[in-house]
N, C-alpha and C positions, 0 to 999 in steps of 0.2 A: 584626542585620539587614544592616548595612553589610558585615560580614565575609562573609556568605552571598552578598551581591550581587557582591562582588569575586571570590569563588570561582567564581561562575557565569560571570563574564566571562572568568576565566583559562581555564575549560574551553572556552569559545567560541573564544578565541584559539588554544588548542591544536588544536582541530578544524580551523580555518582553516589552521593552519601546514602541514597534511599535503597534499602535492601531489595525492595521489589524489582528494581531495574538493573541489578548488577548482571554482568556477563560472566559466565562460567568459563572454565578452561577445558571445555569439552570440544566437540567438532565445530569447525566453521563451515558452513555450507554456502556455496555461492552459485546461483544458477548463472549461466553464462549464454549470451546470445551472440552469434557470430554472422555478420553480414558482409557481402562483398561491395565493390565499389558502386554497384548499381542498387544497392540496398536489398539484394535477395539473400535469403538464408543460405549459410554454407552448411550443408549436411555431410555426414559420414566421417566426421573427425573422430580420431581415436585418442587415447590417453597420451600417446607419444607425440601427438601433434600440439599439446598444450605445455606451457610453462607457468608456473605460479610462484609469484615472489611476495614475500612477507617482510615489510620494511626493507626492500631491496635485495633480500637473501632468498635464493631459490629454495623452494620447499618441496617435499614429497607430498603427493596428494592422490586421491582416488577419484576416478570418474565413473559415475553410475552408468553402467552399460545398458540397462533397461530403463524405459521411461518411468520415472518415479510418480506415484499417485500424488494428487493435490488435495490438501486440506485448505479450504477457501472460506474466508469471512467476507461478506459484503456489508459495508456499514453506509447507510443512506441518510443524508440530511433531510430532516422532515418538519422543519419549522414553517411558520405561517407563509413566508414568502416563497416556499418551494413548491406550492401547489401545481404550476404548469409543468415543472420538471417531474413531479411525482406521477402526474397524469401519464406522461410518457413511460416512466419506469415501470408502472403497473403492467404495461404491455410487453415487457421483455423478460419477465421472470421465468418463463419456460425455456429461455436460451441459456440460463446460468449453469444448470447442471451439465447438459450435453456438450456445451462449447467451451466452458471455463473449468468446471471441476473434472469433467471427463468421466469415462466408464467406471474407474475404480476409486474416483474421488469423492468427496463429501463437501457440502456447503452449509454455512449458517448465515442468518440475516440479522443485522442490527439496524436500528434507527437511532438518530441522535438530533436533539433539539435542546430543550432545557435540560434533559437528562438522556442517558443512554438506555435503550430498551431492547432486550433480546426478543426478536420476532419469531425466529425459527432456529431450533438447535440443529447441531450437525446431522445432515441426512444426505442420502443419495437419491432421494424421491423427488423427481422433477415436479410432480403435481403439488407436493408440500411447498417447495420453494416458490412455484409460480403463485400459489394462494397466499403466501407471505407477502409477496410483492403487491398483489392486488389489494391487499388490506391496508397498505400504507397510505395514510392521509396526514395532512398537517396537524401538528399536535403541540406547538409551543412557539416562542418568540426568539429563541436563542439559537446557537450552534456549537455544541461542545465537541468539536472535531477531535482535539487532542485526547479528550477522555475516551471517545469512541475508538481511537487508534489503540489505546492502552487496553481497552476491554477486548478488542479483537485479538491483540496479541496474547492476552491472558487465556482466552478461549483456545487459541492454537497451542499455546504452551501446555495446557491441561491435557490436550489430546496427546501430545508427545509424552508427557510424563506418565500417562496411563498405558503407554505402549500400544494404543489402538492403531496408530498410523505412523509409518516411517516414510518420508518423502518430502515434498516441498510444501512450505507454508506461505500462503498468499493472502494478502489483504487488499480489498478493492474498497476505496473510499470515494463516494459519489456525493458531490455537493460544491459549495463555493470554496474558494482557496483560502479563505481566511477564517480563523476561529473567532468566536464571539464571547464564549462563556466558560471555557474549560477551567477546571481547577488545577490542571496540569499544563506544563509548557510543551512547546514543539521540541525542544531538546530532550525532554523526558520521553516523549513519544518516540523519537528516532532511536535513542539509546536502547529503549526496550525492544524495538523491532529489530534492531541489529543483534542484540544479545540473543534473541529467540530465533534468528535466521529466518525472519519474516520479510518477504518482498512486498512492498506496497505499490499499488497501481491507483494513483488518484484519477478520478474522472471528474472534470470541472465543467460547471456550467455557470451562466450569469442569470441571476433572478430577473434582471432587467430585460435581457434579450429573450429568454424563454417565454416570458409573459406575452410577447408579441406573437408567439407561435400558437398560443392557446385560443380556441374559439370562444367568443364572448359569453356563450351560455352553456359552456361545457360544465358537466358536474361529475363528481366521483359516483360511481354506480352504487357503492356500499351505502353511503349516507345521503346522497343527493345534494351534498354540500357543493358550492360552486368551486371550480378549480382556481380561477383567478379572482382574488378579492380586492386587488388594488393596493394591498398593504404588504410592502416588502420587508417590514421590520426596521428596527433602528440599525444605524450603521455601526459596524464593529470597530475595533481598534485598527491602527496601522499594522504594517507587516512586522512579523516578529523576528527577533534576532535568532540566529542559529549558532551552532558551535563555531569555535574559532576557525576550525578547518573548513566548515561550510561557508563561513563569511569570507574566507580567503578566496574561494573560487566564485563568489558572487551569487549565492542562492537568491532567487527573485521573489518567491513567495512560499508559503507553507507546503502547497502541493508539490511544487517543483522540488523542494528540499526533501520531502518524504520519498519521492520516487528516486531521485539522484543518489541519495545516501543509503538506500536500501536495495538497489539494483532493479527497481521497478521501472514503469513507464507511464508518463503523464499524458493524458489524452483529454479531449473536451467535446461537448456537443451543444447544439442549440435545438435542432429539430429531431423528431422521432427517427428519421432516416439516419441522421448523424449519430444517434445513440445505438442504433443497430450496427452501424460501421464500427463504433468504438468497441462493441462486444466481439465482433470479428477480429478486429486488430489485436485485442488483448489475448484472444484465444490463439491467434497465430503466434504471438509472442511466447505465451506460456508453453505451447506445445512444440516449440522448435529450440528449446533451450538444452544445454548440456549442464548436468549437475556435477560440480566439483566439490570435494570436501577434504579438509586437513585438520590436524589437531591445533587448537589455539595454544600459543606459547604462554606460559606463566610470565609474570612480570615483577617477581621478587617482592610482592606486597604493594607495589605501586600500580595504581590504576593508570592504564595507558590506551591510546588509540593507535592501532597499528594499520598502516596502509597496505592494501592489496593491489597487486597487478597481475593480470592474466594476458599472456601473449599466445599467439598461434604461429607456430614455426612455419616458415616459408610463405607466409601470407602477408606481405607488407602493405597490401591494399585493403585488408579486412578491418572492419570496425568491431571491436570486442566490447560488449556492455556487461558490466557486472557490478556488484557491491563494491564500494571503494576501500572498505576497511572494516575492522571490528574492534571492540572494546574488550580489555582484559582486566582481571582482578589486580 
């Protein structure tokens, strides 16, 4: 147990050592979803209703009064075993802009298999996003999910740095919950997302089960290739270790860790109707959030992970979901 603990700390230190993934000492932004005992959204809360704690100490913070626009990246697994899932995804591209990015938001589309490919740059054009989804077909045998997360975070960071969009940064990752071929680790992916204030919404599916929902002779319209080839690809490695803090709370798999430690929401689907329900559920979650922000504290040259707690005054039965912490220099 001690050896495993030290090994995890070594991985954490390695992730921090890479310049690309450092967290700065700027604003920490945390979208917050508040629901009552019945699971219904609690609307109408004001800044005075919230309390924010950083390592147990109450902090001053700002509440975005107007709904902040969304910059969204959708990363889709596109390896050979993903055919039945991709056939369903091709049909929901037109839902991405109006339901997820929103009127003032923009979306970009990535695919990942052996490599990560940008299919559509940021746009607010529903037709372009729908076309990008329709063109996705299987194109490899692996699944570089962590690399796709890092690329999605990079794209969202570039928009922030260029000053084109101030608001919420969201990454939706659609695929299996295990990575098969990335050159980067889950730890690095989560560190980068937290540093960039990116909330990750993983959408999981099983190659095995989605294959049973595909008609036997179904073909992709673009190429005429069969949707289901019977080849699910080689099995990937076991579940990846996460940071010491994540291991302590018992993260179960990559998708669950990505959602939990960035403040997102993990969902899943098998059938097309289930995928449409997922889009609706994520839309409801995104567009019923409160956006809180505060200044990240410096750490005297020591890289640290600082825990965040958000509470709602006078609402003991409320469930408050938010990112659990942030990394400092």
